[in-house]
N, C-alpha and C positions, 0 to 999 in steps of 0.2 A: 503492500499500499503506500502512496506517498504519502510525503509527510510536509506539512506547510505553515508551521509556526510561524503565529501572530502577535506571541502572548507577551510582549515587554511591559505592556500597562499591565495587563491584567496579572503578570506574577509581581510586581511591584504592589501593588493593592491587597493582594493575599499575602506577602508579605508585612507589609504593615500593618494589616488585619492582625497576624498572627501574632505581631508584637502587643498590639493593642490589646488582644483578648487575655495573653498572659499577664497584663499588666491589670487589668480589670478582674483579673481571678484573685492575683496577690492584695487587690486594695480595692475589696468590694463596698465596703460601707463610703469612701468617698465617692464612689461612681453612685451609691443609691442615696446618697442625703442632698449632694449637692445639687441635682436635678429639682430634688423636691422645693430647696430654697430659693431657686432660680424661679420655678413655678409660681412661689409663694409671691414672690416681687413682681413677678411681669403679670402677673394674674390681678394686681391694683388697677389696670390697664380698665377693667370691666366697671371701675367707677364710672368713664368717661362713655359706658354703653349706650344710655338714652340721647346724650350731645350728639354721638356719631353717626345714630341711625338715619338715614338713607332713603326717605319713602318718597321723594319726588319722581314721580311717574314720567316726566319729561327726562329728566337727569337720569334716570336710571335705565329707560325701554327706548328711548330713541337715538340717533345718531350723534356724538358731540359735536360734529362737525357739520352735520345734514346742512343739503342745500336750502332746504327749508326755512331754518335760523336763520343763514344770509337774507336769504328775500323778507322775511321777517323784520330783520334790522333793517332793510331799507324801506319798507312800510311802515315803520314805526317812525323813521327818520323825517320822513316826507309827506306823511299823512296821521300826525298824532291826533289822538281822539280827543274829539271836542264833549266835555261831559256836559254842558248845557242842552246840546243837541246830540243825543244818543241816537246812534246805529247800530243795529245788531250787524245788519251787512258790511257795516263798515269795520268789524272789533277786528285786530290783529291778532287777537288773543283770542280764548275760549271766552273770555271775560266772568263774571260773578253773577252765581245766578241761584235760583232756586228752579224746578221744573217739576210738573208734574202731568201725568200720560192719565186720562179716564177714558178706560173701553167700557162701551155698551153691552150689558149683558140679555140686551135683546138683537134687535137688527140693526137700530139706526139709534146714534145719539142725537139726533138731531130732535128730538121731542122735547115736547114742555117739561116733563118731569125728570128728564135726564140734565135738563138744561139746569133745571131748579139745582138739583146737587152740585151742578159744576159752580153755579154763582154762589152757592154756599161755602164750597171749599174755597174759592176764590177771595169771599169776604171775611174767611177764617185765617187766610195767609194774610191779608192785608192787616186784619187787628191785631195778628202774632207781634208780643214784645220778648224780644230776647233778655238773657238776663242782666244784660248792660242796658236794657230799659228804653231800646232804641226799635221803633216799631219799624215797617216797610216804609211808611210816608217820609219818613227823617232819613232813610238810609237809600232811596229807589232812584235806578239812573233817570236823566231829568230830559224831557224831552217838550219844549213848546213851554217850560216853564211849570209844567206837571209829570206827574209818575210816567215813565214809561208803561203803555198798558198792553193786553193783547188786544188785536184788532178784532176778533170774533166776538169780545165781551163789549166791544166799543160798538159795533153794530145792532147787538139787542140792546145796548144801553143798559143793561143790569135786568131788564126783564123778561123772563124766560118765554111766556107767550107771543114775543114777538119772532121767535126764531122761524116758525114754519110761514109765517108773512113775509119774513125777508127776502124769499127768492134768491139765494145764494147761488153764484155760478164760481166756478173751479176751472184752473187753477186761481184766476184773478177775479174778484169781484169787484164791480164798479159800484161804486157810493156815492152820493151827491156831491160829496168834496174833491174823493182820490180816488185812485184805483189800489185796491189790498191785493196783495198775493197770499192765500189762504194753503199754500202748497205746503206750508212748516207748520200749521195748527190744524188742519183737519186730514184724515188718513181713512184706509179702508172707504174711498170714496166712491159711489156708485152715480153715471151720470145719464141724463138723457141731453144728450148735444153737450152744450155747456153748464147745464143748469143742474143742481144738484138734487139727487134724489133721497140720500140717504148718504149715511156715512158712519162708522164705526168707533172712532177714537176722536179725542179732541186731547191736542197740547198746549199747556200754557207755559209762559216763561215768566219770572219776576227778576228783573236785571238792577243790580245793585251800583253805587257809584262805587270806584275802587281807591279812593282815596284813604280807606280808615280800615285796614284789614282785620284788626282786633274787632270790631264793633261788627262788620261784614262776618268773621266766622262762627261769632254769638250767635247771629241773629238765624244765619244757615244751619247751625245745627238745631236751632228752633225749631227750623223746618221740618226737619227729619224725624225730629223728637213728637213733634204733632202730627205729622202722617204715620209716626208708628203706634201713638197712642189711639190714632182714629182706625185702625184696622179692625178692630170687630166693628164696629160700627157701619165702616163700609161695607163689609160683607152681607149687608143687610140690606143697601140699598142697591139700586139699580145698574149703577154703575160698578168697574172695578177700576182700582185706581193702582198707580206705580210711580215712585218718585225719585228725584234725582236732583243734588246738588254738585257745582262746579266742585266741591272739598271731597264728594262721597269719594272718586276712586281712591284717593291716596288715604283717607279715613279708614276707607276696608280695607285696603292694601297694606296698613299699618297693624289694623287689626288681624288679618289674614296669619303675620308673622308671629304672633301670640299664639294662633291655633298649635302650632307645632312643636311648642315648649311641653305639654305631657307627655309626648312620643320620646322625648328624649329617655327619661326614666325606663319605660318599658322597652328600648330599644338596648340600651347599658343591661336591662337583666338579661336580655333574651343574649346578645352578644358575649355575656360574661357565662353565661348558662350553657350554650354550646360550646366556647372554649373549655370550660370544666370537663364537658361529658366528653369533648375528644381527647381532653389531657389523662383521665381518669385508667388509673389501671389496677389490676387487682393485686398488687404487690405494694402493701403498705410503704415499702421506703421510695418503690420508682413510682411512686403516684405525683402527678405533678400539677394536682389542684391550684397551689398557690401560686404556680409558675403562671397558669393559665388567669388567675387574677389578675395579678402584676401585670401581665401583655395587655390586658383593656386597660387596668391603669394607665399604663406609661402614655396608651392612645390618648387617655383621658387629658395628663399633663402635657400632649403635645398642642393638643387644643385650647386650653389654660395656657399656655406660656404665648403659644404666636398669637392668638387672639387677644393676648393682654397688651402685648408690644404692638401689633399694627394701633392697637385703639389708643394708646400711649403717644405713637407717631401720629394720630389725627385722620387714619386711613378712614374713610367712609364706608359703614357697615350696612350694605343692602338686604333686604330680606332674602334673597339668592343665598347668601353668605349660612343661611339658616339651615341648610342641606348640608354643610361642609361635616359638622361633627359626624353624621351618620356615615360619611365618606372617610372620614378619615380613621375612624372606629376599625372598619375594615381593612383599610391598608396597614395598621397597625397591628393588627392581629393575624393579617396574611404574613408580614414577617417574623412576628412571633413563632408559628408555624415552621416557620422557615429553618430558624434558630435552635428550636427543639428538635427537629429533624434531623438539623446536624449534631446535635451534642449526642443524640442517640447512638450515632455512626461513631463514637470516640471508643477508645478501651476504658470500662469501667475501673481497674486500677491503677490505669495512672492519677497521678496527684490533680485537683483544682485547677491548678495555674494552666497544665498543660491539655487538661479537657477542654479550658475556655479558649486557648492559643488555637487549638486544632478546629473547636465549632465556629470561630471566628473566619479562620481562614478558608472554610468551606463555605460560609454563608456567604463571605464579603461582597464576594463578585455579584452574585442576586440578588442580594437588597441593596445592593449599590446602583446595578443598573434600572431595577424597578423604581428605586428612589431617584436618581437622576432622570429617568425620562417622565416619571408622573408630575416632579417639581417642572422638569423644562416645558410640558406640554403646560402645565398650569401658566406659566410665568409667559408662555407665548401668548395664552391668550388675552394678555395687556395689550395686546396691538390691536384688538379690537375696539369700536367706539362708540360702546356701549358701556354704559355706567354698571349696570347690573354686573355684568360679565368680569368687566376689570376687578371690582368690587371680591367678589367670588375668588377669581382666580390667584387672586393677592394672599386674600387669608388662608386659602385651601394649598395654595404651593407652598406657604411660608408652614404651613402646620403639617404638611409631608416633611419639611426639611425636622422639623423638630422632631416628627416622630422617628425620623429615623435616628437622629440625634440621642434619643432618651431610648432607642431599642438598645442601641449599642454601650448604652453608658446604665440607667436608671433600669432596665430589663436583665440587661447582662451582668449586671451586678447582683440582681434579685438570683438570676441561674445561678451565678458563682457559691453563694450562700446555699441556695438549694444542694447545689453540685456538694458543698462540703456536709450537709445535711445525710444525704445520699452515703456520703464517702465512709460515714461516722456508722453508717446503718442505722439511721433514727428514724422511726414513724412521723409520717407525714404531718400528722396531726398532734400529736402528744409529744413530739420529739425525743420521745426517749427510746435509749437503744435497744432492738430488736435481734434475735438470733437469726442467721442464714439461714435457708433451705437446709445446706451440707452441712449443719452443725446439728439440727434434730429432724432428719428427713420422717421421721415416723408420727412425728408432731406438729407436722405442717400447717397452719393454717394462717388466712389471707390475711387475717387481722392482727394478728401478734409475729409474725414471721415474714421477712421481706428482703430484699435486696437481691434476688434470681437475677441472672443473665445468662445469656449465649456461653456454654463454656468452650465451645469451638474456636467462634471469633473474637470472644471476650470481648463482647459488644453486649449492650442491652437487648432484652429478649425484642426481636420484631412484631411487629403489632397484626395481626388477622388480615388488617386490610391490608397492609403491604405485601403479605404472602400472596392475597389475591390476586393484586395486580402483579405480582413475579411470575407466580404460577399458572393463571389464568388468562388476565387482561393481555399481559403484554404477547404470549404466544400467541393468543387469537387475533390482535391489534395486527400483528407481522406476519399472519397467514397470506398468501396471495390472493385467495377468494376474499378474503377480509379487505385487503387493499384496494381492489377492483370495486369492493360495494362502496368503500372511503371514497375513492375519487367519484362515484356515481354521486354518492351524497351530498359531495363537496358541489360539482355543476349543479345538481338541484338546488344547493344553498344559495350560490353565486348568481345563477338566472332567477331565481326569486327576489334577491335583493336588487339585482340592476332593474328589474322591473316596478320594484318598490321607490326605487330612487327615481325614476320618471312621474312618479304619483305625488312627490313631496310637493305640499302649498306652503306657501311662505306667511311669516307676520303672526302677530299676537293678536287676538281678538282682546279688546282692553277689558271688557268684563270678565275675563278669566282671571284677572289681579285682585279680583276680590273671591271671597268665599263663594259656594254654591249656593248657600242659605241666604244670601246677600239678597238687601232689596234691591242693588244694582240692578243683578241680574234680569228682572221681572222687567224693570225699564228698559233696558238695550233691548230685552225681546219683542216688547212691544213697541218699540222705533223701530227695530228691522223690519217688523210683521207690516206696520200699519205708515211708515214714514220715510220707508227707502225711495219711493216714488222721484223724490227731487232730493239729489244730491247736495255737495255743496255749492252755494252761489260763488266762483271763483271771482277773483281778480284777475285782471289781465291791465299791468301797470306798462304804461311807455315811461322807460329810465333815461331815456335820451333826451337831456337838454336843449338839444339843438334842433329837437323836431319841429318841422313847420307846419303847425295847426289850421294854418290860415292858406296853405297852400292845396289847391285844390286836388294834385294829383298824389300828394303825401295823402292826404286823407282818403283818396280811394284806395291807394297800399294799405291803409290801416284797415278800412272796413273791408280788403278783400280778406288780411289776415282775420278777422273775425267770422267770416266765412268759415274758413277752414277750419275753424275751432267748430264751428255749429255744425261742419259736414263731419265731424266725427264719430265714427264707428265702432261698436266695440262685440264681436261675435254676432254681426247682423241687427243690432239694435242701435238706436241713436245714444250718444254719448254725452252730447249738449242739446239742451232744446234749442230749437228753430221760434225766430219772433218775440225771444225772451231776453235776447241779451240788452243791458241797460249800459248806453252809453251816453255821457253828457255830452260831446262833441256833435255826433248827429242831432241830439236835442236839441242845440244849441244854435245850430244851421237852420233848423227844422223850424226855431221859436218865431225867426220874425223878427228878432232882437237885436240882429247884427245887419246895418243896409248891406255889406257887402263883406260877405264870409272870406274873401278871398284875398284881401287889402290887409296886411301886418295890422298898419296903424286900427284901423276901425275896428277890425278882429278884438286886436286886445284892450284898446278902449271900452269895448261893450260888453267883455268879458264879464267884469266884476261885479255888474249891475245885474246880470243873467243869472249869475252862482249866486247871487244874494237873494234872489226873488224864487229860486228854485233849493232841490233837497241836494246839489252837487256840490256845495260849498267844501266840503271837505275832500270831493275828489280831484281836484287842481290845486298844483303847489306853483304858486306864483313868488315870483321875487325880483323886484326891479324891472318889472313887465317884460317878465321871462318866465315862461311855463317851465320850471325844473324837472317835475314830472306829474302824470295824471293818471288815472286811472278807467277802467269800466267794469264790467260784471259780465259774465257768464252763468247760464244756471244748469247744472249738469244734472241728468238724469240715468234710472236703470242702474243706479250705483250701490249693491245690496251686498255683495260679498267683500271679503280679502283680496280676492282676484282681482274683482272688479274695480278696487282701491286703487290697486298694483298698477293695474293697467291703464287708469283713469289719467293717474300721475305721469305715467310715462307717456304716453300718445299727448296731455297737454303740453308738456315742456317741450317734447320734440316738436311740435308744433309752433309754439312759443322760439324757439332758437331756429327754424325752419323759416320763419318770417323776415323779410327784407327791416324791419324796422327792430329794434332792440326794446325786447318785452321779456316782460318775468308774470308767470302764473302764481299767485297763492292765495291759500286758506289757511285759517291756524289747525285744520285737521292734517294739513301736509307734513305738519311737524312728527305726527306720528306715522305718517304714509312713509316717510322716508326709511323706516327699516325696509319696505319692499328693496330701495335701490342698492343697500349695502349686503344685507344677510347671506346674502350667497356669496358674493365675492368674498366677503373677510373669512367665512368658514372655510373657503377655499385655500384661500390663503392660510389660516391657520393650519389647517390641516398638510399643506404640502410643507411648510416650512418644518412643523412639528417632526413630519415622518425623514425628511430629511437631518433633523437633531437628530432622532432616534437611530436614525443607521450609522450616524457618526458615531455615537455615544456604543452601539452595538460591535461596530467595527474595532474602537478600542477596548472593548474588556470582555469580548468572545474571543477568544483566540481562533477562528477560523472564519475566512469570509463570508463563505457559502450559508452558513448557519447565518451571520448576521444577516445576509442579505434575506433568508428565509423570516427573519423576526420582522424584518420592515415589512416584507411580504402580507406577514401577518396582521399588521395595523394596516395595511391599506384593504384585507380583506374585510378584517373587524369592523372596519368604516362602513364599508359598503353595505355589509350586511345591518349592522344597527340603522345607517340612513333608510335604507330601502325598508326595513321591519316595521320602523317609526312612522312611514308614512301609512304603512297599510294597519297601522295598530289608530292611526288618525290623529296620529302628533305631529305640529306643524313646523317648519323649520324657523325658530325665533331666536330673540336673544335668550331664553330659558333652554331651549334644546341646543340652544351653540356651546354653552356651557359643558353639557353632556357630551356632544361630541368632540369636546376637549378632553373632557376625562376618559373619551374613550380612547385615545391614541394612548394616553398612559398606560392604561390596563389592559389593552391589548398584547404590550410589551410584555406586563408582568407576567403572562402565562405562559407567552412563548420564550421569554428569555430564560425563564427558570429549564424548561424542559430542553432549549437547544444548548446552554450552558451544560446541564447534565448530559445531554448526549454526547459532545466533544471533550468533554474534561472525564466518558466513561472508558476505564481500562479494556472493557470488552474488545475483542477483535473485530469482530462482523457488524456491519450497518444493524440489522435485526435485533444482535446482542446487544448492541447499546441502544436502540430503543427501549428494548424491555427492562435495561439497569435504568434507563432517565424514568420510567413511569415506576418502575419498582421505586425508586429513591423519591420520588418528588409529586406524582400523582395523588398519593393521600395530601398531604401539604396544600397542595394546588386545589382540591377539592375543599379540605379545610377552610382556606383562605376565600375561596367563592363562595361558599354557604355562609361564613360568618359577615363577608361584605352584603350578601344578599339579606340576610337577618337585620344586618345594619340598616337595610331602608325599606324592608317590606312594611313596616309600620306606617309609611309615607303613603303607601297605595289608599289606606284609610282614612288619608287629610281630606277634610273639605277643599282644599285647594287645588286647580289645575297645575300652579308650577310645582307643589310636592308632589303630586300625583305624575307628572310628565318626568320629574327626576328618578323615580321609582320607574317606570316603564323603562326610562334608556337605559338604567343601570343595571336592571335586569335582564336588558339585551345585551348589554355590553358583557356582563358576568357571564352568561349562557354563551355567548358566542365566544368570547375568548377563552372559558373552558373546555369548548369544543375543540377549537384550534389548538389549545396546548396539551391535550390527551388524548386526541383525535386523528385531525389533520395534520398538524408539523410531525410528529414523531413518525407518521409513515410515508410522508413527504419529505424527510430528512432521510429516509432507505433508499431513496432511489437515486441519491448523486453519491458522487465520491466523496469518502468520509478521510478527516482528517487528524489522525491520532495525537492526542495531547497526552501525555504520561508523564 
């Protein structure tokens, strides 16, 4: 067989750990106590937890430098909001508001009885006083020296009986004084021509001035309390009501994170219980119950230290970070099982120092590779523009490093102390010295006699499950027909995964940031069901200060651009409503108030008077008789799904960029839609960069280039599998699942790296025997690590939050496919290629 040694770094790392293991074995108490003191000190950072909590939806779940934020800055700078003349259409933010949707329990909400109840609710809202003593009348957004009101209520003038006499038309209703757009206030409309026959839902808004956040927050909190308290009463009425405020998402998002706290205790109980059961031995000396407990404790200390350190440093704590302790527990316990497995391969009669040196030398490369790959995968996640991903990756990556540090210090120290107890043949619970089996074979008792070992090898007795891997599973796996089946199984796996990848949907539904039982969900559902016909009313901003509005040719070019917007379609459906474009320029030219719109002087001299007498004052920015910027509005339609939102945004921006004039399109909702523009490219970027980094690490630490390539192959294969099957499991590609795909990179390395390293390190001669030897030594620890990680996150499947359930789903897929590659695919594939002896 050829020999191809590339083990310079691997040997250096192993030798260094050999020395470290001996040092820990000689000085266990130092390595046990110092991490405790460090954890206690760094744990003080949790004092700042509440201060560091980041619940801003925009900050955490939208791209930090998204195009819409730049567009918003331009709009804010050139079209400042006029507090005395409120216009919802012209807001550059969502605004500060409370809203409710009333849905009729019968076929028509435009009945006198239903409107009596709507008017009653309107009166209740207007009379409501917050804890700070301010009513709606004191805080409301102003228009024409009165509170902003809902047009539908203005039409009936507070009298329910007039609703049927109003002869409402849709989407525009022409009243005696002006034309009113009802598309955002009436939903589920049935028409006879343009005349409304019936409607299913009414939506009302209550906007506040934005000059006093504390008082506004107090009133909005009272708004939600009023409707919450009215829920029982409303159930008896003829309408069903859902409600929402501009603060609801963040408030419910904040509450969402608290819902997972009780699950921590369940998780640690499950993980510790599994660790104990896995480490139980019938031998009262070789029993490793305390080792298992301290292994789980080590992971807990890692979380305490890493989180405390970053909190002290001022790192924002996003809600997504709440899932990290579940993950770290799994990683820590995984490394613990590897170290215990290596300990059991040492000679029981050697002194503790030598056994620790041998343990560290054998375990060093495996746990170092997994730590480096996990930590690097998380830190690469910092490249993403999403705050929630950056926060999660920083906290989790740092926790992985602390987990590694405490495994080779704190846990290693206790392993040495436990080894000293075993060396003295002392009972695992009482620490009393007990007879060895050979001293009194006739009186052997599992409670009172212990210290048995394999007389032939001088090592601890092999666990039955290890023998299963050696005697049954390994030979079965390396059988020719089994290999054929494995190849077919992999082909099926890969085919299904690739199919799933083409089914991936992008973007996070904002209602999923709240708990399932939250009142936010019902409001969003009603909004989607009854008010999705008319989408965002989008600003089309002319940003060129040199645009000649008085030039007929220039105006025609601009009109052509607006017509292009109106002609946009999506899957055969119109995307922008025709004849609903609102243009101050067209209205000005048609108004007759400018005698010659093609003369610059006349055009500019007549414009201020027109703007003052119309509703377009806020749409034109004039400085020194130069129009710095102006805006028109187009009405989008048929935007009901996340895919529609993504395609709408892309088409509007493409159309704006394709126009001869300098145009920008903007709506406050675009801040959230921007995630669609970057989520795929950033996910691919992270995966590619991380995979290349994993390849470099594998080449450095696994003394066989071919096996390193197989580890890299496993990463790509697992990522494709997780991405494909998560789509088939109804999980979208968003900032939450992006986090999990980052995790996927690290975990896919863990299992394949363990097996690959064991394969090339095996002293067996043939490839099949190397594969059997690899699964014999590491098959059980891999299973243990996988089960412990699943137990660490399984409680999240019961969470009421989409974020936590998504975390569980993808982690389940990651571990399932990681194990499948680690103990099925990779061992078989390694037998197909030339092997490199590493002795």
